[in-house]
C-alpha positions in Angstrom: 77.4 95.0 -31.4 77.0 98.6 -32.3 74.9 101.1 -30.4 74.0 104.6 -31.4 71.7 107.3 -30.4 70.0 108.6 -33.5 67.6 111.1 -31.9 66.7 112.3 -28.4 64.0 109.7 -28.0 65.5 106.9 -30.1 68.0 104.2 -29.4 69.4 101.7 -31.9 71.3 98.5 -31.4 72.8 96.0 -33.9 74.0 92.6 -33.0 75.1 89.5 -35.0 74.0 86.2 -33.5 75.6 82.8 -34.4 72.4 81.1 -35.2 69.9 80.9 -38.1 67.3 83.6 -38.5 64.3 81.4 -37.9 65.8 80.2 -34.5 66.7 83.8 -33.4 63.1 84.9 -34.2 61.5 82.0 -32.5 63.5 82.7 -29.4 62.0 86.2 -29.3 58.4 84.9 -29.3 58.4 81.6 -27.4 58.3 81.8 -23.5 60.3 78.6 -23.2 63.2 80.4 -24.8 62.6 83.9 -23.4 62.9 82.7 -19.8 66.6 81.9 -20.4 67.7 85.4 -21.4 65.1 88.1 -21.0 66.4 91.0 -19.0 69.8 92.3 -18.0 72.4 90.4 -16.0 71.3 89.9 -12.5 67.6 89.4 -13.2 65.5 86.4 -14.2 62.2 86.1 -16.0 60.3 83.1 -14.6 58.5 81.1 -17.3 55.2 81.3 -15.4 55.3 85.1 -15.7 55.8 85.2 -19.5 52.8 85.4 -21.8 53.2 85.8 -25.6 50.4 86.1 -28.2 52.6 86.9 -31.2 50.1 88.5 -33.6 49.1 92.1 -34.3 47.0 93.2 -31.3 48.3 90.3 -29.2 50.0 90.9 -25.8 53.5 90.3 -24.6 53.9 90.2 -20.8 56.7 89.3 -18.5 57.9 90.0 -15.0 61.7 90.3 -14.4 62.8 89.5 -10.9 66.0 91.0 -9.4 68.0 87.9 -8.4 69.6 89.7 -5.4 66.8 91.7 -3.9 63.7 90.1 -5.3 62.3 93.3 -6.8 59.8 92.7 -9.6 59.6 94.6 -12.8 56.6 93.9 -15.0 56.4 94.7 -18.6 53.3 94.7 -20.9 53.4 95.4 -24.6 51.1 95.0 -27.5 52.3 93.6 -30.8 51.9 96.0 -33.8 53.6 93.8 -36.4 54.7 90.2 -36.5 56.2 89.1 -39.8 58.0 85.8 -39.1 61.0 85.6 -39.4 61.8 89.1 -40.6 60.3 91.6 -38.1 58.7 92.2 -34.7 57.2 95.5 -33.6 55.6 96.1 -30.2 54.7 99.1 -28.0 55.0 99.0 -24.2 51.7 100.0 -22.6 53.3 101.7 -19.5 55.9 103.8 -21.3 54.7 104.2 -24.9 58.1 103.0 -26.1 58.0 101.1 -29.4 60.5 98.4 -30.2 61.2 97.3 -33.8 63.4 94.3 -34.3 64.5 93.4 -37.8 66.1 90.0 -38.4 68.5 89.7 -41.4 69.8 86.3 -42.6 73.6 86.7 -43.2 74.0 83.1 -44.4 76.3 80.7 -42.6 73.8 80.3 -39.8 74.3 83.9 -38.7 71.6 86.5 -38.1 72.0 90.3 -37.8 69.3 91.9 -35.6 68.6 95.6 -35.7 66.7 97.0 -32.8 65.2 100.4 -32.9 63.5 101.8 -29.9 61.4 105.0 -30.3 59.7 107.2 -27.7 62.3 106.0 -25.3 61.9 107.3 -21.7 64.7 109.6 -20.6 65.8 107.1 -17.8 66.7 104.5 -20.6 69.2 106.9 -22.1 71.6 106.8 -19.2 74.8 104.7 -19.6 73.8 102.3 -16.9 70.5 101.4 -18.5 72.1 101.0 -21.9 74.8 98.8 -20.4 72.0 96.7 -18.8 70.3 96.3 -22.2 73.7 95.2 -23.7 74.0 92.5 -21.0 70.5 91.3 -22.1 71.8 91.0 -25.7 74.9 89.2 -24.4 72.7 86.6 -22.6 70.5 86.2 -25.7 73.6 85.7 -27.9 75.0 83.1 -25.6 71.7 81.2 -25.3 70.9 81.2 -29.0 74.5 80.3 -29.8 74.4 77.3 -27.5 71.0 76.2 -29.1 72.5 76.5 -32.6 75.6 74.5 -31.6 73.4 71.7 -30.1 71.3 71.4 -33.2 74.0 71.1 -35.6 
């Protein structure tokens, strides 16, 4: 994974997943998958609190729950672009942050995902927040890698 800070309000991440592009993309838009990895280490995203309407203008909603203290962290975003299996773009309604994910088929059942976050709130630039996001990507990689191994 590579992380870099391109501009003051922009964060970028790149990660290679050991799974086919179509599977990686589906995991990002299906609640049954999202519940297994959404959020940083130490939180869960209960299936009953995940709603996905993956189309331009559709809504993505989730509530992350702190496993230790029970704190709840809701997120609501509106999809700007859904181009399966190449690209997802959404904007969070509470922060105005826009997330663009591009899925690149590397062959050999590997997918490179480029994530670009713009209009990023200052709190998300601190090392702790970025480390938390990295653990979310770690959880995603482990989950999708296991799925890919199970299917063949």
